[in-house]
Residue frames as qw, qx, qy, qz and C-alpha x, y, z in Angstrom:
[[0.256, -0.428, -0.674, 0.544, -185.33, 47.04, -19.04],
 [0.095, -0.734, -0.355, -0.571, -188.13, 49.49, -18.82],
 [0.433, -0.306, -0.507, 0.679, -187.29, 51.89, -16.12],
 [0.051, -0.928, -0.365, 0.054, -188.89, 55.01, -14.72],
 [0.376, 0.779, -0.143, 0.480, -187.02, 58.26, -15.34],
 [0.403, -0.807, 0.298, -0.314, -186.32, 58.54, -11.56],
 [0.705, -0.426, 0.566, 0.021, -184.91, 55.04, -10.98],
 [0.626, 0.611, -0.422, -0.237, -182.46, 53.74, -13.42],
 [0.899, -0.238, 0.360, 0.070, -181.00, 50.29, -13.63],
 [0.261, 0.754, -0.560, -0.223, -177.60, 49.99, -15.23],
 [0.983, 0.136, -0.122, -0.013, -176.58, 46.76, -16.75],
 [0.324, -0.752, 0.569, 0.073, -173.29, 45.57, -15.22],
 [0.884, 0.367, -0.290, 0.016, -170.90, 43.42, -17.17],
 [0.657, -0.633, 0.400, 0.086, -168.39, 41.48, -15.34],
 [0.771, 0.577, -0.234, 0.133, -165.26, 41.09, -17.51],
 [0.687, -0.610, 0.303, 0.252, -161.95, 39.73, -16.38],
 [0.594, 0.739, -0.299, 0.110, -158.74, 40.59, -18.17],
 [0.703, -0.596, 0.352, 0.163, -155.48, 38.84, -17.41],
 [0.410, 0.714, -0.555, -0.119, -152.15, 38.49, -19.01],
 [0.977, -0.144, 0.158, 0.016, -151.14, 34.86, -19.20],
 [0.005, -0.726, 0.659, 0.196, -147.45, 34.09, -19.40],
 [0.964, 0.239, -0.046, -0.110, -146.58, 31.25, -21.66],
 [0.665, -0.494, 0.479, 0.289, -143.51, 29.11, -21.26],
 [0.091, 0.577, -0.636, -0.504, -140.97, 28.70, -23.94],
 [0.219, 0.010, 0.964, 0.154, -142.13, 25.14, -24.47],
 [0.387, 0.638, 0.585, -0.319, -145.79, 26.33, -25.00],
 [0.264, 0.790, -0.192, -0.520, -144.56, 28.82, -27.65],
 [0.003, 0.392, -0.843, -0.368, -142.36, 26.30, -29.44],
 [0.312, 0.245, 0.915, -0.072, -145.23, 23.74, -29.32],
 [0.402, 0.719, 0.324, -0.465, -147.62, 26.32, -30.82],
 [0.226, 0.683, -0.483, -0.498, -145.19, 27.09, -33.68],
 [0.097, -0.205, 0.945, 0.237, -144.58, 23.44, -34.46],
 [0.386, 0.451, 0.765, -0.250, -148.31, 22.67, -34.35],
 [0.395, 0.766, 0.059, -0.504, -148.82, 25.50, -36.91],
 [0.123, 0.588, -0.684, -0.413, -145.94, 24.35, -39.16],
 [0.293, 0.008, 0.955, 0.033, -147.38, 20.87, -39.25],
 [0.300, 0.020, -0.377, -0.876, -150.39, 22.45, -40.98],
 [0.237, -0.338, -0.911, -0.009, -152.89, 20.44, -39.01],
 [0.171, -0.738, -0.560, 0.336, -154.34, 23.37, -37.15],
 [0.227, 0.785, 0.177, 0.549, -154.98, 27.06, -37.80],
 [0.220, 0.295, -0.409, 0.835, -153.58, 29.95, -35.82],
 [0.502, -0.382, 0.067, -0.773, -156.99, 30.66, -34.26],
 [0.890, -0.248, -0.340, -0.173, -157.44, 27.04, -33.23],
 [0.665, 0.057, -0.485, 0.565, -154.04, 26.83, -31.64],
 [0.007, -0.371, 0.268, -0.889, -154.64, 30.20, -29.87],
 [0.664, -0.398, -0.026, -0.632, -157.99, 29.16, -28.43],
 [0.886, -0.126, -0.441, 0.065, -156.56, 25.75, -27.28],
 [0.586, -0.024, -0.422, 0.691, -153.84, 27.47, -25.19],
 [0.242, -0.833, -0.428, 0.255, -155.86, 30.49, -24.19],
 [0.350, -0.378, 0.142, 0.845, -153.96, 33.14, -26.09],
 [0.418, 0.739, 0.067, -0.524, -154.89, 35.81, -28.56],
 [0.854, 0.378, 0.296, 0.200, -154.40, 34.71, -32.18],
 [0.359, 0.892, -0.182, 0.207, -152.29, 37.78, -33.03],
 [0.432, -0.718, 0.544, -0.048, -149.83, 36.74, -30.21],
 [0.827, -0.011, 0.544, 0.139, -149.52, 33.23, -31.69],
 [0.647, 0.728, 0.139, 0.180, -149.11, 34.80, -35.14],
 [0.012, 0.922, -0.368, 0.123, -146.23, 36.86, -33.75],
 [0.683, -0.420, 0.596, 0.053, -144.58, 33.77, -32.20],
 [0.834, 0.327, 0.408, 0.174, -144.76, 32.09, -35.67],
 [0.414, 0.888, -0.060, 0.191, -143.29, 35.10, -37.44],
 [0.285, -0.812, 0.506, -0.061, -140.43, 35.29, -34.83],
 [0.781, -0.211, 0.577, 0.111, -139.63, 31.61, -35.32],
 [0.759, 0.566, 0.261, 0.190, -139.56, 32.00, -39.07],
 [0.199, 0.940, -0.211, 0.182, -137.12, 34.95, -38.84],
 [0.089, -0.734, 0.608, -0.289, -134.86, 33.80, -36.06],
 [0.517, 0.104, -0.846, 0.074, -135.52, 30.01, -35.49],
 [0.661, -0.555, -0.484, -0.143, -137.03, 28.29, -32.44],
 [0.592, -0.143, -0.401, 0.685, -134.17, 29.61, -30.26],
 [0.003, -0.501, -0.096, -0.860, -135.87, 33.00, -30.31],
 [0.609, -0.624, -0.284, -0.399, -137.99, 32.01, -27.37],
 [0.718, -0.178, -0.433, 0.515, -135.08, 31.51, -25.02],
 [0.233, -0.944, -0.202, 0.119, -134.95, 34.32, -22.46],
 [0.600, 0.227, -0.033, 0.767, -132.54, 37.00, -23.12],
 [0.229, -0.876, -0.273, 0.326, -132.13, 40.11, -21.02],
 [0.566, 0.299, 0.227, 0.734, -130.81, 42.67, -23.32],
 [0.084, -0.737, -0.133, 0.658, -130.20, 46.43, -23.20],
 [0.573, 0.655, 0.388, 0.305, -130.93, 48.10, -26.50],
 [0.443, -0.218, 0.057, 0.868, -128.39, 50.69, -27.63],
 [0.227, 0.676, 0.150, -0.685, -129.43, 54.15, -28.76],
 [0.141, 0.395, -0.627, -0.656, -128.19, 53.34, -32.27],
 [0.016, 0.173, 0.969, 0.177, -130.22, 50.23, -32.52],
 [0.161, 0.641, 0.616, -0.428, -133.37, 52.09, -31.36],
 [0.176, 0.661, -0.160, -0.712, -132.72, 54.84, -33.89],
 [0.062, 0.221, -0.838, -0.494, -132.05, 52.34, -36.73],
 [0.089, 0.348, 0.933, -0.033, -135.16, 50.45, -35.92],
 [0.189, 0.702, 0.412, -0.549, -137.39, 53.56, -35.78],
 [0.159, 0.556, -0.413, -0.704, -135.93, 54.87, -39.07],
 [0.007, 0.023, -0.946, -0.322, -136.52, 51.46, -40.67],
 [0.157, 0.511, 0.796, -0.285, -140.10, 51.54, -39.49],
 [0.209, 0.728, 0.127, -0.640, -140.71, 54.95, -40.90],
 [0.129, 0.459, -0.620, -0.623, -138.96, 54.35, -44.28],
 [0.068, -0.070, -0.957, -0.273, -140.60, 50.92, -44.94],
 [0.536, -0.206, -0.117, -0.811, -143.95, 51.74, -43.28],
 [0.559, -0.128, -0.819, 0.008, -144.13, 48.66, -41.14],
 [0.620, -0.675, -0.159, -0.367, -146.00, 48.27, -37.78],
 [0.257, -0.672, 0.609, -0.334, -144.25, 47.99, -34.40],
 [0.889, -0.131, 0.397, -0.184, -145.30, 44.32, -34.29],
 [0.860, 0.484, -0.011, 0.164, -143.50, 43.57, -37.54],
 [0.229, 0.799, -0.430, 0.353, -140.48, 45.58, -36.49],
 [0.579, -0.536, 0.531, -0.309, -140.31, 43.65, -33.22],
 [0.962, 0.090, 0.256, 0.019, -140.29, 40.33, -35.13],
 [0.666, 0.680, -0.154, 0.264, -137.52, 41.63, -37.52],
 [0.141, 0.722, -0.476, 0.481, -135.26, 43.06, -34.91],
 [0.661, -0.167, -0.708, 0.186, -136.05, 40.36, -32.35],
 [0.096, -0.334, 0.364, -0.864, -137.31, 42.78, -29.83],
 [0.039, -0.144, -0.938, 0.314, -139.20, 41.24, -26.94],
 [0.145, 0.642, 0.670, -0.343, -142.32, 43.44, -27.05],
 [0.253, 0.581, 0.418, 0.651, -143.87, 45.74, -29.65],
 [0.343, -0.891, -0.297, 0.024, -144.87, 47.97, -26.70],
 [0.567, -0.500, 0.119, 0.644, -141.18, 48.83, -26.21],
 [0.374, 0.206, 0.451, 0.784, -141.00, 50.14, -29.79],
 [0.103, -0.798, -0.468, -0.367, -144.15, 52.18, -29.33],
 [0.508, -0.793, -0.145, 0.304, -142.64, 53.66, -26.15],
 [0.538, -0.220, 0.275, 0.766, -139.45, 54.55, -28.00],
 [0.203, 0.512, 0.511, 0.660, -141.48, 56.28, -30.77],
 [0.275, -0.881, -0.367, -0.118, -143.40, 58.31, -28.29],
 [0.567, -0.673, 0.007, 0.475, -140.36, 59.32, -26.36],
 [0.465, 0.056, 0.386, 0.795, -138.45, 60.27, -29.60],
 [0.069, 0.673, 0.500, 0.541, -141.39, 62.38, -30.68],
 [0.408, -0.869, -0.279, -0.028, -141.80, 64.08, -27.30],
 [0.517, -0.768, 0.184, 0.331, -138.15, 64.64, -26.12],
 [0.378, 0.814, -0.421, -0.132, -135.88, 63.90, -29.05],
 [0.732, 0.362, -0.567, 0.108, -132.82, 61.69, -29.50],
 [0.064, -0.474, 0.659, -0.581, -131.82, 62.12, -25.86],
 [0.774, -0.171, 0.255, -0.554, -134.82, 59.99, -24.87],
 [0.936, 0.196, -0.266, -0.117, -133.34, 56.92, -26.60],
 [0.205, 0.573, -0.697, 0.380, -130.20, 56.90, -24.47],
 [0.741, -0.249, -0.621, 0.049, -130.18, 53.80, -22.19],
 [0.309, -0.711, 0.337, -0.534, -130.36, 54.68, -18.48],
 [0.251, 0.199, -0.890, 0.325, -128.83, 52.68, -15.73],
 [0.697, -0.452, -0.354, -0.430, -131.41, 50.66, -13.88],
 [0.758, -0.318, -0.500, 0.274, -131.37, 49.71, -10.19],
 [0.416, -0.908, -0.034, 0.037, -130.09, 51.32, -7.13],
 [0.412, 0.738, -0.440, 0.302, -126.55, 52.87, -7.12],
 [0.766, -0.090, -0.506, 0.386, -123.90, 51.32, -4.92],
 [0.460, -0.867, -0.173, 0.084, -123.15, 52.80, -1.54],
 [0.727, -0.256, 0.090, 0.630, -119.42, 52.94, -1.99],
 [0.352, 0.537, 0.269, 0.718, -119.68, 55.84, -4.37],
 [0.295, -0.876, -0.165, -0.343, -121.37, 58.05, -1.79],
 [0.758, -0.594, 0.010, 0.270, -118.78, 57.08, 0.90],
 [0.676, 0.115, 0.183, 0.705, -115.94, 57.98, -1.48],
 [0.093, 0.738, 0.243, 0.623, -117.44, 61.36, -2.14],
 [0.493, -0.851, -0.093, -0.156, -117.83, 62.12, 1.53],
 [0.778, -0.413, 0.065, 0.470, -114.25, 61.14, 2.40],
 [0.523, 0.367, 0.228, 0.735, -113.01, 63.34, -0.44],
 [0.159, -0.851, -0.207, -0.456, -115.02, 66.23, 0.94],
 [0.688, -0.713, -0.049, 0.129, -113.57, 65.66, 4.43],
 [0.732, -0.110, 0.159, 0.653, -110.05, 65.63, 3.08],
 [0.282, 0.580, 0.268, 0.716, -110.75, 68.76, 1.06],
 [0.369, -0.860, -0.185, -0.300, -112.00, 70.38, 4.22],
 [0.763, -0.377, -0.125, 0.510, -108.56, 70.12, 5.83],
 [0.359, 0.639, 0.086, 0.675, -107.93, 73.64, 4.49],
 [0.192, 0.114, -0.406, 0.886, -107.23, 76.68, 6.64],
 [0.450, -0.302, -0.112, -0.833, -110.89, 77.53, 6.75],
 [0.819, -0.294, -0.454, -0.191, -111.83, 74.12, 8.16],
 [0.612, -0.031, -0.540, 0.577, -109.02, 74.41, 10.72],
 [0.042, -0.210, 0.194, -0.957, -110.20, 77.87, 11.84],
 [0.658, -0.333, -0.243, -0.631, -113.72, 76.59, 12.21],
 [0.791, -0.228, -0.545, 0.159, -112.43, 73.72, 14.40],
 [0.336, 0.085, -0.436, 0.831, -110.52, 76.17, 16.59],
 [0.336, -0.273, 0.026, -0.901, -113.61, 78.28, 17.02],
 [0.777, -0.310, -0.417, -0.355, -115.65, 75.19, 18.02],
 [0.687, -0.101, -0.560, 0.452, -113.03, 74.19, 20.53],
 [0.098, 0.198, -0.302, 0.927, -113.06, 77.70, 22.04],
 [0.566, -0.320, -0.178, -0.739, -116.79, 77.60, 22.37],
 [0.824, -0.213, -0.524, -0.014, -116.60, 74.23, 24.02],
 [0.477, 0.033, -0.495, 0.726, -113.98, 75.56, 26.58],
 [0.196, -0.270, 0.115, -0.936, -116.18, 78.52, 27.36],
 [0.745, -0.297, -0.359, -0.478, -119.15, 76.22, 27.94],
 [0.771, -0.154, -0.549, 0.282, -117.16, 73.92, 30.27],
 [0.234, 0.159, -0.392, 0.875, -115.85, 77.01, 32.25],
 [0.434, -0.295, -0.020, -0.851, -119.46, 78.25, 32.80],
 [0.816, -0.237, -0.482, -0.212, -120.50, 74.73, 33.88],
 [0.606, 0.000, -0.547, 0.578, -117.69, 74.56, 36.42],
 [0.025, -0.240, 0.253, -0.937, -118.65, 77.99, 37.78],
 [0.649, -0.320, -0.202, -0.661, -122.24, 76.79, 38.38],
 [0.853, -0.217, -0.473, 0.039, -121.12, 73.65, 40.31]]
């Protein structure tokens, strides 16, 4: 576009990015199609709408751990496993993608996050933290313990003082009426 210096036209590109979730059956089907040697990784990836590197990772996972690797598993990774995995990565010089395949970790992004946290904070960053909201019963137990602990002489004297003030208030109220 030829534009005058005063009026500029900017070309706008409309690009849509979205993360598609693939079912376990789609992943297994993609691996089987590759293993039958009738299609390439790129052909399989384009037919299901996935990135070819993602399909390649599925294939590697299936080679290492079998087709059961695609079954959902909600795991919490221990500090020791995280440390071992990061040390293995550094010693061998493999990428987070390869380490995720070897250690059967759901996402290479998790490994990258662990590495960044380890470099920034240290080993304490690798300790697993409890997720979710804490239960209410713990707070109630703490409050009842405090109330029981407040049954001391100081608490009793404060109660006596409060009652004396209440009596004085009631006397003044009766005097007004």
